[in-house]
C-alpha positions in Angstrom: 0.0 0.0 0.0 2.2 2.8 -1.3 -0.4 5.6 -1.2 -3.8 6.2 0.4 -5.0 8.3 -2.6 -6.0 6.8 -5.9 -7.6 9.5 -8.0 -9.4 12.7 -8.5 -12.6 14.0 -10.1 -13.1 16.8 -12.6 -13.0 20.4 -11.5 -16.4 22.1 -11.0 -16.9 25.7 -10.0 -20.0 26.6 -7.9 -21.6 30.0 -8.4 -21.9 30.2 -4.6 -18.2 30.6 -3.8 -17.6 26.8 -3.3 -14.9 25.2 -5.5 -14.5 21.6 -6.2 -10.9 21.0 -7.4 -8.9 18.1 -8.8 -5.4 18.8 -7.5 -3.9 19.9 -4.2 -2.4 22.9 -5.9 -5.8 24.3 -6.7 -6.7 24.4 -3.0 -4.8 27.7 -2.9 -7.9 29.2 -4.4 -9.2 29.5 -0.8 -7.2 32.7 -0.5 -9.4 34.3 -3.2 -11.8 36.8 -1.6 -14.8 35.3 -3.5 -14.2 31.7 -2.2 -15.3 30.5 1.2 -15.1 26.7 0.7 -12.6 24.6 -1.3 -13.0 20.8 -1.7 -10.4 18.5 -3.1 -12.3 15.5 -4.2 -10.1 12.4 -3.9 -10.5 8.7 -3.3 -8.5 6.7 -0.7 -6.8 3.5 -1.6 -9.4 0.7 -1.2 -7.4 -1.3 1.2 -6.5 1.7 3.4 -10.2 2.8 3.4 -11.2 -0.7 4.5 -8.6 -0.8 7.3 -9.4 2.6 8.5 -13.1 1.7 8.7 -12.3 -1.4 10.6 -10.0 0.5 13.0 -12.7 3.2 13.6 -15.4 0.6 14.3 -13.3 -1.3 16.8 -11.8 1.4 19.0 -13.1 3.7 21.7 -13.4 7.4 20.9 -10.2 9.5 21.4 -8.6 12.7 20.4 -4.9 13.3 19.7 -4.0 17.0 19.4 -0.8 18.9 19.0 0.2 22.5 18.6 3.1 22.7 16.3 5.2 25.8 15.4 5.1 26.2 11.7 8.9 26.2 11.5 9.2 22.8 13.1 9.6 19.5 11.2 6.0 18.3 10.8 6.8 14.6 10.3 8.9 14.4 13.5 6.4 16.3 15.7 3.3 14.3 14.5 5.0 10.9 14.6 3.6 9.9 18.1 0.1 10.7 17.0 -0.2 7.4 15.0 1.1 4.9 17.6 -2.4 3.4 18.1 -2.9 2.5 14.5 -2.3 -1.0 13.2 -1.3 -2.9 11.1 2.0 -1.1 10.5 1.3 -0.5 6.8 -1.9 1.4 7.8 0.0 3.4 10.3 2.7 4.5 7.8 0.2 5.3 5.1 -2.0 7.4 7.4 1.0 9.2 8.8 2.3 10.0 5.4 -1.1 11.4 4.3 -1.7 13.4 7.4 1.8 14.9 7.3 1.3 15.8 3.6 -2.0 17.6 4.4 -0.5 19.5 7.3 2.4 20.6 5.1 -0.1 21.6 2.4 -2.0 23.7 4.9 1.2 25.4 6.0 2.0 26.3 2.4 -1.5 27.7 1.7 -2.2 29.5 5.0 1.3 30.4 6.1 0.5 30.4 9.9 2.9 30.9 12.8 1.6 27.7 14.4 -0.6 24.8 13.4 -3.1 22.9 15.6 -3.5 19.3 14.4 -6.2 17.1 15.8 -6.9 13.5 14.8 -10.1 12.3 16.5 -12.2 9.2 16.6 -15.7 10.5 17.3 -18.9 8.8 18.4 -21.0 12.0 19.0 -22.4 14.7 16.8 -19.7 17.3 17.8 -20.9 20.6 16.1 -24.6 19.7 15.4 -25.7 23.2 14.5 -24.7 24.9 11.2 -22.1 27.6 11.9 -19.0 29.4 10.8 -15.6 29.3 12.5 -14.0 32.1 14.4 -10.7 31.1 12.6 -8.9 32.0 9.5 -9.0 28.7 7.5 -9.7 25.2 8.7 -8.8 22.0 6.9 -11.0 18.9 7.5 -10.5 15.4 6.2 -12.6 12.4 7.2 -10.9 9.1 7.0 -13.8 6.9 8.1 -17.5 7.6 8.5 -19.7 10.5 7.2 -17.9 13.7 6.1 -18.5 17.3 7.0 -21.8 18.9 5.8 -21.4 22.2 3.9 -24.0 24.7 3.0 -23.3 27.1 0.1 -23.7 30.8 0.9 -26.8 31.2 -1.3 -28.7 28.6 0.7 -28.0 30.3 4.1 -29.9 32.8 6.1 -27.1 34.3 8.2 -29.5 36.3 10.3 -30.5 33.0 11.9 -27.0 32.1 13.0 -27.1 34.0 16.3 -30.7 33.4 17.2 -32.1 31.0 19.9 -34.4 28.2 18.8 -36.2 25.5 20.7 -34.1 22.8 19.2 -31.0 22.3 17.0 -33.2 20.9 14.3 -35.3 24.0 14.1 -32.1 26.2 14.2 -30.6 24.3 11.2 -33.9 24.6 9.3 -33.8 28.3 9.8 -30.1 28.7 8.9 -30.1 26.5 5.8 -33.5 27.1 4.1 -32.7 25.1 1.0 -31.7 21.8 2.4 -31.2 20.2 -1.0 -28.2 22.5 -1.4 -26.3 20.8 1.5 -23.3 18.8 0.3 -21.5 16.1 2.4 -17.8 15.5 2.0 -16.8 12.0 1.2 -14.2 9.8 2.8 -10.8 11.2 1.8 -12.0 14.6 0.6 -9.9 17.5 1.8 -12.1 20.5 2.8 -10.9 24.0 3.4 -13.3 26.2 5.2 -12.6 30.0 5.4 -13.7 31.4 8.7 -14.8 34.8 10.0 -11.3 35.6 11.2 -9.8 35.6 7.7 -8.8 39.2 6.7 -11.8 40.9 5.2 -14.2 37.9 5.8 -16.0 38.9 9.0 -19.5 37.7 8.9 -18.9 35.7 5.7 -17.4 32.4 7.0 -18.2 29.1 5.4 -21.3 27.5 6.9 -20.9 23.9 7.9 -21.6 21.3 10.6 -20.6 17.8 11.8 -22.8 15.1 10.4 -25.3 13.6 13.0 -23.9 10.2 13.9 -24.6 9.6 17.6 -28.2 8.4 17.3 -27.2 6.0 14.5 -24.3 4.5 16.4 -21.8 5.5 13.7 -18.2 6.6 14.3 -15.9 9.0 12.4 -12.1 9.3 12.1 -11.4 12.9 11.4 -8.4 15.1 10.9 -8.8 18.8 11.7 -6.0 21.4 11.0 -6.1 25.1 11.7 -4.1 28.0 12.9 -5.0 28.8 16.6 -6.0 32.3 17.6 -3.1 34.6 18.1 -3.4 34.4 21.9 -2.8 30.6 21.7 0.1 30.5 19.2 
């Protein structure tokens, strides 16, 4: 198993500032002021995807998180994060992919420090559609359902800060055109521009974690972002 990634799909540009791209280089488009979400559609190696699904189904939830100065060697700092993964070939393939994505994030965003979290989740995490108080966040789901994204044209941003009797009602108010919601697939690399990106206040990409708790589903998710200045 030399690589976890086997292919790409054709580029498609959404009129709602969401880009679907075919190469990692094109993810740099997230820096464009008219783009709030950038998705690199890619497929994992079939054997790696099967092994990751089996690992996720058999283990208890956990989160491994590191704050890494951007100048540090990424591979060396992240190495201990993968000690729980077996067999060895899965561990090396996952480590190689995660390190490459963190390095890619560093090249695109150019942060002073990078927060890397690899989590096995059994709950719904962020159930309500929202935007992040961050610059840019990278999310890649290695097992289970992927992040749900709502294009800007389907969102009523006035509903984001309001109180509702339930999360379900809040989501229906925030995303009025539910057919426009798109779910990232296993292996997809999603860049979400947040409200803290320069000039993007109030325009952050709207997204949420997929509801999995009631279904007994688990997810293995990588999240990469630059921490707020006070943490770095």
